[in-house]
Backbone as CSV, one residue per row, in Angstrom:
resi,resn,N_x,N_y,N_z,CA_x,CA_y,CA_z,C_x,C_y,C_z
1,MET,55.057,-8.110,-4.155,55.886,-8.002,-5.357,55.283,-8.853,-6.479
2,ASN,55.411,-8.370,-7.696,54.967,-9.148,-8.845,56.038,-10.159,-9.201
3,PRO,55.759,-11.466,-9.148,56.800,-12.464,-9.368,57.347,-12.457,-10.784
4,LEU,56.656,-11.827,-11.740,57.136,-11.852,-13.122,58.189,-10.803,-13.395
5,ASN,58.076,-9.630,-12.803,59.028,-8.571,-13.111,59.569,-7.872,-11.871
6,SER,59.208,-8.361,-10.714,59.711,-7.816,-9.451,59.359,-6.349,-9.266
7,THR,58.325,-5.884,-9.996,57.887,-4.501,-9.837,56.691,-4.465,-8.908
8,PRO,56.719,-3.597,-7.883,55.580,-3.535,-6.965,54.290,-3.232,-7.716
9,THR,53.246,-3.954,-7.366,51.933,-3.718,-7.971,51.189,-2.685,-7.141
10,PRO,50.849,-1.531,-7.751,50.197,-0.489,-6.973,48.794,-0.906,-6.554
11,PRO,48.351,-0.424,-5.403,46.975,-0.693,-4.995,46.014,-0.140,-6.031
12,PRO,44.779,-0.684,-6.086,43.789,-0.174,-7.043,43.608,1.327,-6.896
13,GLY,43.633,2.037,-8.030,43.423,3.478,-8.001,44.699,4.263,-7.805
14,GLU,45.835,3.623,-7.557,47.088,4.334,-7.358,48.076,3.940,-8.444
15,GLY,48.689,4.940,-9.043,49.739,4.691,-10.004,49.270,4.119,-11.317
16,SER,47.991,4.094,-11.574,47.463,3.541,-12.819,46.978,4.658,-13.718
17,THR,47.299,4.573,-14.995,46.846,5.602,-15.933,45.485,5.286,-16.523
18,ALA,45.025,4.050,-16.349,43.711,3.672,-16.886,42.606,4.256,-16.018
19,PRO,41.660,4.988,-16.620,40.578,5.574,-15.812,39.648,4.499,-15.280
20,SER,39.117,4.718,-14.086,38.141,3.788,-13.540,36.816,3.972,-14.271
21,ARG,36.063,2.904,-14.366,34.784,2.963,-15.056,33.748,3.613,-14.158
22,GLY,33.038,4.596,-14.682,32.016,5.255,-13.893,30.716,4.472,-13.930
23,SER,29.631,5.142,-13.633,28.324,4.493,-13.620,27.309,5.378,-14.328
24,VAL,26.296,4.735,-14.880,25.220,5.457,-15.542,23.898,4.958,-14.994
25,ALA,23.054,5.875,-14.576,21.696,5.549,-14.144,20.723,6.375,-14.978
26,ILE,19.774,5.702,-15.598,18.695,6.388,-16.312,17.506,6.422,-15.369
27,VAL,17.162,7.625,-14.941,16.260,7.804,-13.802,14.971,8.492,-14.230
28,GLY,13.847,7.928,-13.831,12.551,8.542,-14.081,12.287,9.663,-13.098
29,ALA,12.021,10.860,-13.620,11.781,12.023,-12.772,10.316,12.161,-12.378
30,GLY,9.459,11.266,-12.897,8.043,11.377,-12.574,7.378,12.482,-13.368
31,PRO,6.142,12.804,-13.050,5.374,13.754,-13.851,5.780,15.215,-13.664
32,GLY,6.465,15.529,-12.566,6.865,16.925,-12.378,7.152,17.306,-10.941
33,ALA,6.271,16.950,-10.025,6.444,17.332,-8.627,7.647,16.620,-8.009
34,PRO,8.558,17.343,-7.362,9.739,16.704,-6.773,9.393,15.645,-5.738
35,ASP,8.296,15.825,-5.009,7.961,14.845,-3.968,7.263,13.605,-4.529
36,LEU,7.159,13.510,-5.851,6.688,12.275,-6.477,7.841,11.435,-7.021
37,LEU,9.076,11.851,-6.755,10.224,11.014,-7.074,10.228,9.779,-6.189
38,THR,10.759,8.680,-6.705,10.990,7.537,-5.829,12.189,7.841,-4.935
39,LEU,12.297,7.113,-3.836,13.437,7.301,-2.934,14.740,6.991,-3.649
40,ARG,14.741,5.965,-4.477,15.960,5.596,-5.196,16.370,6.690,-6.170
41,ALA,15.382,7.250,-6.871,15.683,8.332,-7.808,16.292,9.522,-7.079
42,ALA,15.693,9.898,-5.958,16.200,11.037,-5.195,17.625,10.780,-4.712
43,ARG,17.902,9.545,-4.286,19.252,9.226,-3.808,20.273,9.338,-4.925
44,LEU,19.948,8.790,-6.088,20.892,8.826,-7.195,21.137,10.246,-7.686
45,ILE,20.089,11.054,-7.731,20.272,12.456,-8.120,21.177,13.159,-7.108
46,GLY,20.965,12.870,-5.838,21.768,13.493,-4.788,23.219,13.058,-4.796
47,GLU,23.527,11.940,-5.454,24.903,11.434,-5.521,25.555,11.705,-6.869
48,ALA,24.835,12.316,-7.798,25.328,12.468,-9.167,26.516,13.420,-9.240
49,GLU,27.462,13.060,-10.080,28.559,13.961,-10.418,28.283,14.668,-11.745
50,VAL,27.462,14.024,-12.586,27.030,14.613,-13.847,25.535,14.351,-13.986
51,LEU,24.774,15.391,-14.225,23.325,15.258,-14.420,23.009,15.669,-15.847
52,VAL,22.518,14.713,-16.624,22.123,14.973,-18.010,20.602,14.945,-18.026
53,TRP,19.981,16.092,-18.217,18.539,16.141,-18.003,17.804,16.879,-19.109
54,THR,16.563,16.444,-19.313,15.699,17.003,-20.348,15.033,18.259,-19.800
55,ASP,15.697,19.407,-19.968,15.234,20.635,-19.319,13.931,21.162,-19.895
56,SER,13.525,20.684,-21.077,12.248,21.114,-21.645,11.067,20.369,-21.031
57,LEU,11.339,19.291,-20.278,10.261,18.452,-19.745,10.364,18.175,-18.246
58,VAL,11.561,18.235,-17.694,11.768,17.918,-16.285,11.731,19.198,-15.454
59,ASN,11.067,19.120,-14.312,10.971,20.268,-13.409,12.366,20.680,-12.918
60,PRO,12.753,21.951,-13.078,14.067,22.401,-12.596,14.273,22.164,-11.102
61,GLN,13.200,22.096,-10.332,13.335,21.825,-8.897,13.908,20.436,-8.655
62,ILE,13.675,19.518,-9.579,14.241,18.177,-9.439,15.728,18.204,-9.762
63,ALA,16.095,18.908,-10.816,17.520,19.033,-11.146,18.285,19.723,-10.018
64,ALA,17.616,20.605,-9.310,18.260,21.337,-8.213,18.588,20.442,-7.027
65,LEU,18.080,19.208,-7.015,18.393,18.281,-5.932,19.797,17.691,-6.074
66,ALA,20.424,17.880,-7.223,21.789,17.401,-7.428,22.758,18.246,-6.603
67,PRO,23.918,17.715,-6.249,24.901,18.479,-5.459,25.342,19.746,-6.194
68,ALA,25.776,20.730,-5.446,26.233,21.989,-6.035,27.423,21.771,-6.957
69,THR,28.211,20.738,-6.674,29.395,20.445,-7.483,29.077,19.629,-8.727
70,CYS,27.845,19.214,-8.891,27.457,18.353,-10.009,27.445,19.157,-11.318
71,GLU,28.037,18.597,-12.352,27.964,19.203,-13.677,26.582,18.921,-14.261
72,GLN,25.883,19.963,-14.675,24.547,19.786,-15.239,24.562,20.077,-16.732
73,ILE,24.067,19.135,-17.509,24.039,19.257,-18.958,22.597,19.179,-19.420
74,ARG,22.097,20.231,-20.003,20.716,20.284,-20.488,20.648,19.748,-21.915
75,THR,19.590,19.013,-22.201,19.562,18.289,-23.478,18.471,18.736,-24.443
76,SER,17.734,19.782,-24.128,16.599,20.147,-24.982,17.026,20.531,-26.397
77,THR,18.253,20.990,-26.569,18.726,21.392,-27.895,19.621,20.337,-28.545
78,LEU,19.806,19.194,-27.898,20.736,18.184,-28.385,20.004,17.017,-29.048
79,ILE,20.617,16.429,-30.068,20.104,15.184,-30.622,20.618,14.035,-29.753
80,LEU,20.018,12.852,-29.913,20.344,11.732,-29.036,21.817,11.346,-29.115
81,GLU,22.399,11.408,-30.309,23.809,11.044,-30.455,24.707,11.950,-29.619
82,ALA,24.382,13.231,-29.567,25.182,14.164,-28.774,25.015,13.885,-27.286
83,VAL,23.793,13.534,-26.878,23.549,13.200,-25.479,24.364,11.973,-25.081
84,LEU,24.332,10.960,-25.931,25.064,9.729,-25.626,26.569,9.957,-25.615
85,GLU,27.055,10.832,-26.469,28.487,11.152,-26.481,28.922,11.727,-25.137
86,VAL,28.112,12.619,-24.598,28.415,13.213,-23.293,28.399,12.152,-22.202
87,ILE,27.360,11.312,-22.206,27.242,10.277,-21.179,28.438,9.335,-21.231
88,LEU,28.808,8.892,-22.431,29.928,7.975,-22.586,31.238,8.610,-22.134
89,GLU,31.435,9.832,-22.491,32.673,10.518,-22.123,32.826,10.628,-20.612
90,ARG,31.752,11.034,-19.944,31.833,11.223,-18.487,31.928,9.884,-17.764
91,ALA,31.163,8.895,-18.223,31.210,7.583,-17.569,32.575,6.926,-17.746
92,THR,33.144,7.043,-18.935,34.473,6.477,-19.192,35.530,7.150,-18.329
93,ALA,35.300,8.408,-17.995,36.226,9.144,-17.128,36.043,8.784,-15.657
94,GLY,35.090,7.892,-15.368,34.921,7.423,-13.999,33.904,8.177,-13.178
95,GLN,33.055,8.967,-13.818,32.093,9.775,-13.074,30.738,9.076,-12.955
96,ARG,30.002,9.475,-11.920,28.645,8.967,-11.718,27.682,9.841,-12.514
97,VAL,27.095,9.250,-13.543,26.232,9.989,-14.456,24.776,9.596,-14.219
98,VAL,23.919,10.588,-14.104,22.477,10.357,-14.029,21.834,10.989,-15.250
99,ARG,21.164,10.165,-16.032,20.385,10.649,-17.171,18.943,10.743,-16.697
100,LEU,18.439,11.951,-16.594,17.139,12.198,-15.970,16.059,12.360,-17.036
101,HIS,15.068,11.457,-17.005,13.955,11.464,-17.951,12.685,11.933,-17.250
102,ASP,11.821,12.606,-17.995,10.505,12.915,-17.450,9.674,11.637,-17.388
103,GLY,8.749,11.578,-16.450,7.859,10.424,-16.334,8.618,9.156,-16.014
104,ASP,8.286,8.094,-16.761,8.955,6.809,-16.605,9.804,6.550,-17.843
105,PRO,11.074,6.155,-17.681,11.944,5.982,-18.850,11.447,4.953,-19.851
106,CYS,10.620,4.002,-19.418,10.192,2.949,-20.345,9.090,3.423,-21.279
107,LEU,8.592,4.642,-21.094,7.541,5.175,-21.959,8.067,6.344,-22.778
108,TYR,8.185,6.154,-24.090,8.511,7.231,-25.019,9.763,8.006,-24.600
109,GLY,10.790,7.284,-24.159,12.003,7.947,-23.695,13.258,7.525,-24.436
110,ALA,13.145,6.849,-25.582,14.302,6.360,-26.338,15.224,5.525,-25.456
111,LEU,14.641,4.826,-24.500,15.431,4.028,-23.563,16.197,2.922,-24.278
112,ALA,15.542,2.206,-25.178,16.187,1.079,-25.849,17.426,1.529,-26.610
113,GLU,17.338,2.664,-27.305,18.479,3.164,-28.070,19.654,3.501,-27.163
114,GLN,19.358,4.103,-26.018,20.422,4.477,-25.099,21.081,3.249,-24.472
115,ILE,20.261,2.284,-24.063,20.798,1.065,-23.464,21.711,0.343,-24.455
116,CYS,21.280,0.238,-25.708,22.070,-0.471,-26.716,23.408,0.225,-26.953
117,ARG,23.388,1.533,-27.069,24.636,2.266,-27.330,25.602,2.136,-26.165
118,LEU,25.099,2.237,-24.955,25.956,2.122,-23.778,26.472,0.695,-23.618
119,ALA,25.636,-0.280,-23.944,26.072,-1.679,-23.873,27.196,-1.945,-24.863
120,ASP,27.092,-1.356,-26.061,28.151,-1.515,-27.059,29.478,-0.977,-26.541
121,ALA,29.410,0.025,-25.669,30.615,0.617,-25.099,31.052,-0.091,-23.818
122,GLY,30.330,-1.147,-23.450,30.695,-1.902,-22.256,30.292,-1.246,-20.959
123,ILE,29.295,-0.385,-21.004,28.851,0.327,-19.809,27.499,-0.215,-19.373
124,GLU,27.449,-0.684,-18.150,26.188,-1.172,-17.601,25.348,0.011,-17.115
125,VAL,24.052,-0.171,-17.192,23.132,0.913,-16.860,22.120,0.435,-15.829
126,GLU,21.843,1.288,-14.863,20.737,1.046,-13.936,19.567,1.913,-14.369
127,VAL,18.399,1.315,-14.487,17.199,2.053,-14.859,16.288,2.144,-13.638
128,VAL,15.860,3.349,-13.342,15.003,3.589,-12.175,13.641,4.075,-12.665
129,PRO,12.566,3.364,-12.349,11.246,3.769,-12.839,10.763,5.054,-12.191
130,GLY,9.826,5.683,-12.865,9.213,6.888,-12.324,7.704,6.821,-12.475
131,ILE,7.005,7.588,-11.674,5.547,7.669,-11.803,5.213,8.325,-13.138
132,SER,4.263,7.746,-13.848,3.874,8.287,-15.149,2.715,9.270,-15.002
133,ALA,2.538,10.083,-16.036,1.501,11.122,-15.987,0.107,10.534,-15.850
134,TYR,-0.128,9.351,-16.419,-1.483,8.794,-16.308,-1.797,8.436,-14.864
135,GLN,-0.788,7.985,-14.121,-0.999,7.667,-12.703,-1.242,8.939,-11.898
136,ALA,-0.453,9.963,-12.165,-0.635,11.227,-11.456,-1.982,11.850,-11.776
137,THR,-2.441,11.681,-13.009,-3.738,12.223,-13.406,-4.874,11.521,-12.676
138,ALA,-4.841,10.196,-12.664,-5.879,9.447,-11.958,-5.878,9.793,-10.478
139,ALA,-4.701,9.926,-9.886,-4.617,10.261,-8.467,-5.186,11.646,-8.189
140,ALA,-4.871,12.599,-9.061,-5.373,13.964,-8.868,-6.895,14.012,-8.951
141,LEU,-7.488,13.077,-9.679,-8.949,13.013,-9.815,-9.586,12.072,-8.795
142,ASN,-8.761,11.488,-7.912,-9.268,10.480,-6.966,-10.024,9.383,-7.710
143,ALA,-9.457,8.963,-8.842,-10.167,8.036,-9.718,-9.440,6.705,-9.824
144,GLU,-10.230,5.637,-9.932,-9.706,4.327,-10.283,-10.019,4.089,-11.751
145,LEU,-9.065,3.550,-12.497,-9.259,3.342,-13.925,-9.678,1.915,-14.262
146,THR,-9.830,1.083,-13.254,-10.253,-0.312,-13.465,-11.422,-0.615,-12.527
147,ILE,-12.616,-0.376,-12.986,-13.828,-0.563,-12.190,-14.434,-1.930,-12.494
148,PRO,-14.678,-2.772,-11.474,-15.266,-4.102,-11.711,-16.566,-4.003,-12.508
149,GLY,-16.686,-4.865,-13.490,-17.901,-4.908,-14.297,-18.005,-3.817,-15.336
150,LEU,-17.069,-2.875,-15.349,-17.139,-1.748,-16.278,-15.928,-1.699,-17.198
151,VAL,-14.740,-1.676,-16.620,-13.507,-1.639,-17.402,-12.384,-2.234,-16.562
152,GLN,-11.621,-3.111,-17.150,-10.545,-3.786,-16.424,-9.199,-3.692,-17.142
153,THR,-9.128,-2.878,-18.171,-7.912,-2.782,-18.966,-7.508,-1.326,-19.145
154,ILE,-6.214,-1.070,-19.002,-5.649,0.254,-19.249,-4.715,0.147,-20.448
155,VAL,-4.903,1.014,-21.427,-4.056,1.044,-22.617,-3.284,2.350,-22.625
156,LEU,-1.965,2.258,-22.744,-1.108,3.440,-22.875,-0.642,3.509,-24.320
157,SER,-0.928,4.606,-25.004,-0.541,4.698,-26.396,-0.420,6.161,-26.815
158,ARG,-0.334,6.353,-28.119,-0.226,7.683,-28.698,-0.802,7.634,-30.102
159,THR,-1.145,8.786,-30.638,-1.530,8.816,-32.037,-0.269,8.751,-32.886
160,GLY,-0.425,8.492,-34.183,0.727,8.253,-35.037,1.735,9.385,-35.097
161,GLY,1.328,10.547,-35.617,2.259,11.657,-35.743,3.451,11.299,-36.613
162,ARG,4.606,11.959,-36.355,5.806,11.709,-37.160,6.414,10.343,-36.867
163,THR,6.277,9.885,-35.615,6.870,8.601,-35.254,6.084,7.444,-35.839
164,GLY,4.768,7.599,-35.891,3.923,6.528,-36.393,3.746,5.424,-35.367
165,VAL,2.772,4.553,-35.609,2.543,3.381,-34.765,2.321,2.182,-35.678
166,PRO,2.609,0.976,-35.205,2.329,-0.211,-36.022,0.839,-0.301,-36.346
167,GLU,0.529,-0.850,-37.499,-0.870,-0.960,-37.921,-1.699,-1.730,-36.905
168,THR,-1.090,-2.726,-36.282,-1.823,-3.523,-35.290,-2.156,-2.718,-34.038
169,GLU,-1.530,-1.533,-33.882,-1.783,-0.690,-32.721,-2.449,0.621,-33.121
170,SER,-3.122,0.623,-34.246,-3.791,1.836,-34.699,-4.824,2.276,-33.671
171,LEU,-5.104,3.567,-33.656,-6.082,4.096,-32.715,-7.437,3.438,-32.909
172,GLU,-7.767,3.105,-34.131,-9.037,2.428,-34.409,-9.124,1.110,-33.644
173,ARG,-8.045,0.330,-33.673,-8.050,-0.968,-32.988,-8.077,-0.792,-31.471
174,LEU,-7.327,0.162,-30.975,-7.275,0.365,-29.525,-8.611,0.896,-29.007
175,ALA,-9.196,1.832,-29.721,-10.461,2.411,-29.279,-11.573,1.380,-29.278
176,ALA,-11.475,0.402,-30.162,-12.504,-0.637,-30.227,-12.586,-1.436,-28.933
177,LEU,-11.538,-1.436,-28.138,-11.560,-2.132,-26.852,-12.457,-1.424,-25.836
178,ARG,-12.607,-0.115,-26.002,-13.354,0.727,-25.061,-12.823,0.560,-23.636
179,ALA,-11.515,0.459,-23.547,-10.839,0.367,-22.255,-10.537,1.768,-21.735
180,SER,-9.854,1.855,-20.611,-9.322,3.137,-20.146,-8.110,3.437,-21.025
181,LEU,-8.267,4.396,-21.909,-7.265,4.689,-22.929,-6.511,5.961,-22.566
182,CYS,-5.201,5.841,-22.360,-4.356,6.977,-21.980,-3.492,7.341,-23.178
183,LEU,-3.689,8.528,-23.707,-3.010,8.948,-24.921,-1.982,10.036,-24.629
184,TYR,-0.741,9.716,-24.917,0.359,10.666,-24.802,0.615,11.300,-26.173
185,LEU,1.306,12.426,-26.176,1.869,13.004,-27.405,0.834,13.106,-28.525
186,SER,-0.367,13.492,-28.174,-1.445,13.466,-29.164,-2.190,14.786,-29.301
187,ALA,-1.814,15.807,-28.549,-2.587,17.049,-28.539,-2.572,17.761,-29.890
188,ARG,-1.488,17.637,-30.634,-1.417,18.319,-31.935,-2.387,17.717,-32.950
189,HIS,-2.868,16.533,-32.677,-3.757,15.845,-33.628,-5.121,15.560,-32.990
190,VAL,-5.530,16.417,-32.068,-6.685,16.109,-31.238,-7.976,15.979,-32.042
191,GLU,-8.126,16.750,-33.142,-9.357,16.641,-33.927,-9.508,15.247,-34.542
192,GLU,-8.411,14.755,-35.141,-8.455,13.424,-35.726,-8.658,12.353,-34.648
193,VAL,-8.012,12.557,-33.506,-8.149,11.607,-32.405,-9.595,11.541,-31.936
194,GLN,-10.215,12.694,-31.718,-11.604,12.714,-31.254,-12.528,12.048,-32.272
195,ALA,-12.329,12.339,-33.531,-13.191,11.758,-34.565,-13.121,10.238,-34.553
196,GLU,-11.924,9.685,-34.375,-11.777,8.241,-34.352,-12.375,7.646,-33.082
197,LEU,-12.152,8.310,-31.959,-12.681,7.792,-30.700,-14.206,7.769,-30.699
198,LEU,-14.819,8.762,-31.322,-16.283,8.830,-31.348,-16.900,7.684,-32.159
199,ARG,-16.114,7.021,-32.947,-16.619,5.857,-33.683,-16.763,4.643,-32.775
200,HIS,-16.207,4.711,-31.562,-16.180,3.546,-30.684,-16.732,3.825,-29.283
201,TYR,-16.449,5.000,-28.755,-16.944,5.356,-27.423,-18.182,6.237,-27.560
202,PRO,-19.126,6.163,-26.614,-20.245,7.110,-26.617,-19.744,8.551,-26.494
203,ALA,-20.489,9.478,-27.056,-20.064,10.881,-27.080,-19.921,11.470,-25.682
204,ASP,-20.646,10.898,-24.690,-20.573,11.449,-23.341,-19.525,10.732,-22.477
205,THR,-18.689,9.891,-23.086,-17.622,9.233,-22.317,-16.710,10.288,-21.717
206,PRO,-16.420,10.215,-20.426,-15.554,11.232,-19.813,-14.116,11.143,-20.340
207,VAL,-13.532,12.298,-20.564,-12.131,12.405,-20.966,-11.437,13.372,-20.014
208,ALA,-10.411,12.893,-19.334,-9.585,13.773,-18.508,-8.508,14.379,-19.396
209,ILE,-8.406,15.692,-19.371,-7.358,16.401,-20.106,-6.412,16.983,-19.074
210,GLY,-5.171,16.515,-19.088,-4.209,16.962,-18.093,-3.017,17.649,-18.730
211,TYR,-2.761,18.871,-18.324,-1.602,19.625,-18.806,-0.631,19.823,-17.650
212,ARG,0.611,19.370,-17.821,1.662,19.503,-16.808,1.152,19.064,-15.425
213,VAL,0.627,17.865,-15.405,0.041,17.339,-14.177,1.106,17.232,-13.084
214,SER,0.783,17.743,-11.923,1.594,17.801,-10.695,2.572,18.972,-10.671
215,TRP,2.665,19.755,-11.737,3.471,20.977,-11.732,2.671,22.096,-11.045
216,PRO,3.332,23.169,-10.639,2.588,24.286,-10.028,1.513,24.865,-10.931
217,ASP,1.731,24.834,-12.265,0.740,25.391,-13.189,-0.138,24.308,-13.816
218,GLN,-0.302,23.209,-13.109,-1.163,22.120,-13.596,-2.539,22.636,-13.997
219,TRP,-3.047,22.088,-15.110,-4.438,22.327,-15.506,-5.045,20.974,-15.820
220,LEU,-6.157,20.675,-15.170,-6.766,19.351,-15.292,-8.279,19.498,-15.267
221,THR,-8.926,18.882,-16.236,-10.379,18.930,-16.279,-10.901,17.632,-16.884
222,VAL,-12.187,17.378,-16.682,-12.855,16.233,-17.291,-14.007,16.760,-18.134
223,VAL,-14.033,16.357,-19.400,-15.071,16.821,-20.322,-15.643,15.621,-21.064
224,PRO,-16.822,15.746,-21.670,-17.325,14.679,-22.534,-16.430,14.527,-23.757
225,LEU,-16.342,13.332,-24.271,-15.518,13.069,-25.440,-15.844,14.022,-26.589
226,SER,-17.102,14.369,-26.746,-17.514,15.252,-27.840,-16.919,16.647,-27.737
227,GLN,-16.386,17.022,-26.567,-15.801,18.355,-26.368,-14.273,18.319,-26.246
228,MET,-13.697,17.167,-26.418,-12.258,16.980,-26.225,-11.423,17.933,-27.095
229,ALA,-11.701,17.988,-28.376,-10.923,18.820,-29.288,-11.168,20.306,-29.037
230,GLN,-12.428,20.674,-28.842,-12.761,22.083,-28.632,-12.056,22.637,-27.402
231,VAL,-12.110,21.914,-26.302,-11.470,22.389,-25.071,-9.955,22.454,-25.232
232,SER,-9.393,21.490,-25.914,-7.942,21.480,-26.129,-7.501,22.691,-26.929
233,ARG,-8.258,23.034,-27.956,-7.907,24.184,-28.782,-8.109,25.493,-28.030
234,GLU,-9.175,25.557,-27.241,-9.409,26.763,-26.448,-8.257,27.022,-25.480
235,ARG,-7.678,25.955,-24.939,-6.555,26.087,-24.014,-5.206,26.129,-24.734
236,LYS,-5.230,26.022,-26.065,-4.008,26.049,-26.875,-3.016,24.963,-26.435
237,LEU,-3.537,23.770,-26.225,-2.701,22.660,-25.775,-2.056,21.974,-26.975
238,ILE,-0.732,21.949,-26.993,-0.028,21.263,-28.077,1.060,20.327,-27.546
239,ARG,1.425,20.427,-26.269,2.475,19.571,-25.721,2.223,19.356,-24.225
240,THR,3.010,18.448,-23.636,2.893,18.076,-22.214,1.433,17.911,-21.797
241,THR,0.669,17.266,-22.669,-0.756,17.049,-22.431,-1.063,15.557,-22.526
242,LEU,-1.862,15.091,-21.586,-2.284,13.691,-21.565,-3.799,13.628,-21.616
243,TYR,-4.319,12.673,-22.383,-5.756,12.410,-22.423,-6.019,11.029,-21.820
244,VAL,-6.969,10.974,-20.893,-7.409,9.697,-20.337,-8.883,9.551,-20.674
245,VAL,-9.177,8.619,-21.557,-10.545,8.379,-22.019,-11.043,7.138,-21.304
246,SER,-12.062,7.284,-20.464,-12.467,6.113,-19.687,-13.865,6.246,-19.120
247,PRO,-14.682,5.195,-19.261,-15.989,5.194,-18.594,-15.838,5.174,-17.076
248,ALA,-14.665,4.806,-16.582,-14.440,4.770,-15.139,-14.454,6.154,-14.510
249,LEU,-14.320,7.201,-15.331,-14.301,8.571,-14.807,-15.696,9.161,-14.645
250,ALA,-16.717,8.343,-14.916,-18.089,8.858,-14.889,-18.576,9.188,-13.490
251,GLY,-17.988,8.594,-12.476,-18.448,8.857,-11.116,-18.148,7.688,-10.211
252,PRO,-18.638,7.738,-8.962,-18.377,6.655,-8.006,-18.839,5.306,-8.537
253,ALA,-18.016,4.311,-8.302,-18.339,2.966,-8.783,-19.486,2.362,-7.987
254,GLN,-20.378,1.673,-8.702,-21.461,0.954,-8.037,-21.085,-0.509,-7.821
255,ALA,-20.288,-1.037,-8.750,-19.855,-2.431,-8.619,-18.805,-2.547,-7.528
256,ARG,-18.754,-3.726,-6.919,-17.828,-3.943,-5.815,-16.751,-4.944,-6.219
257,SER,-15.524,-4.680,-5.803,-14.433,-5.601,-6.066,-14.658,-6.917,-5.339
258,LYS,-14.515,-8.024,-6.061,-14.676,-9.337,-5.441,-13.559,-9.641,-4.441
259,LEU,-12.406,-9.026,-4.649,-11.273,-9.321,-3.778,-11.585,-9.025,-2.317
260,TYR,-12.337,-7.956,-2.077,-12.634,-7.571,-0.700,-14.035,-7.954,-0.265
261,SER,-14.722,-8.735,-1.106,-16.051,-9.204,-0.750,-15.960,-10.261,0.352
262,ALA,-16.949,-10.268,1.232,-16.970,-11.259,2.312,-17.087,-12.681,1.783
263,SER,-17.609,-12.836,0.567,-17.797,-14.171,0.006,-16.557,-14.688,-0.724
264,HIS,-15.539,-13.844,-0.830,-14.351,-14.222,-1.591,-13.313,-14.854,-0.676
265,GLN,-12.947,-16.081,-0.983,-11.967,-16.798,-0.174,-10.609,-16.772,-0.856
266,HIS,-9.560,-16.499,-0.083,-8.210,-16.601,-0.622,-7.266,-17.057,0.481
267,LEU,-5.998,-17.051,0.202,-5.005,-17.622,1.095,-5.059,-17.034,2.502
268,PHE,-5.399,-15.748,2.607,-5.342,-15.087,3.903,-6.716,-14.861,4.534
269,ARG,-7.786,-15.280,3.857,-9.102,-15.038,4.419,-10.054,-16.130,3.971
270,VAL,-10.822,-16.665,4.911,-11.830,-17.673,4.603,-13.089,-16.978,4.122
271,GLY,-13.663,-17.486,3.041,-14.845,-16.850,2.492,-16.061,-17.052,3.375
272,ALA,-17.058,-16.186,3.202,-18.310,-16.256,3.947,-19.416,-15.776,3.036
273,PRO,-20.675,-16.123,3.324,-21.780,-15.599,2.519,-21.733,-14.082,2.458
274,GLU,-22.134,-13.514,1.308,-22.032,-12.064,1.088,-22.681,-11.272,2.205
275,ASP,-23.855,-11.721,2.675,-24.575,-10.954,3.685,-24.439,-11.546,5.084
276,GLY,-23.667,-12.592,5.202,-23.525,-13.239,6.498,-22.365,-12.692,7.297
277,PRO,-22.228,-13.129,8.533,-21.135,-12.655,9.393,-19.807,-13.264,8.951
278,GLN,-18.722,-12.552,9.239,-17.373,-13.061,8.965,-17.110,-14.248,9.902
279,PRO,-16.561,-15.357,9.404,-16.299,-16.510,10.269,-15.379,-16.132,11.420
280,THR,-15.652,-16.741,12.586,-14.838,-16.473,13.766,-13.397,-16.891,13.505
281,GLY,-12.475,-15.998,13.840,-11.050,-16.297,13.688,-10.512,-16.049,12.299
282,ALA,-11.336,-15.579,11.373,-10.856,-15.334,10.030,-9.977,-14.085,10.019
283,ALA,-8.927,-14.144,9.249,-8.031,-12.994,9.157,-8.688,-11.886,8.363
284,VAL,-8.368,-10.652,8.695,-8.901,-9.496,7.978,-7.841,-9.033,6.967
285,ALA,-8.242,-8.909,5.701,-7.282,-8.517,4.665,-6.901,-7.065,4.850
């Protein structure tokens, strides 16, 4: 009994008109293939009561993993405000909402805007990472993008376009690093991109061009930088295309990682001369 008014207090969820607070998860769908989802992503999709998904970019086979009773809302024709209105409405009504993003939500997914709007409404959000297209591209090529003695830095960026980039992150500055450069959202401006890259990278630098990587209709090739624009235009690539510009794609690495060298000592392995025998009793990494 409630000592203030002698009215029985109903158990949680009974007799109350206030809706329970639902949940929101912003989930990375990965590059396209359903079996490249993380286990956590697959679980949340399988538990969703509302699936808000980018149908122009996310594989429908991934959306199909949601329960048959799940309400599915496609967002390709919606502006962000309309998407957030739907998410807020369903979450406030106590439903489990999954906002499904292509790739990884932290890359070009308007994640910050969504988090801020939901936070203003008092709704906590779980963010689940996803495999990005640059990772799927490197894997499909059996390639490492950080070769000892050749390149040790990966840059993820885009050309300016309508969104623009800060001056400190201009393509000119990034290309000057001659790192493994992964360019998203840049196919519409490929001629300008190639011209700028040629000012910094040798013309024969390998460029991986990946279209819908890991989808059934994936198209992936490696061409010299000097042919990047021509091949893109021949294939009529304007969207869902990634460019990976890297000397690491030239072929098998000749340099050896020091981490696995016999002469490298660390917490779990005692070092030994490069050409000498491994010390007796030393742990194998």
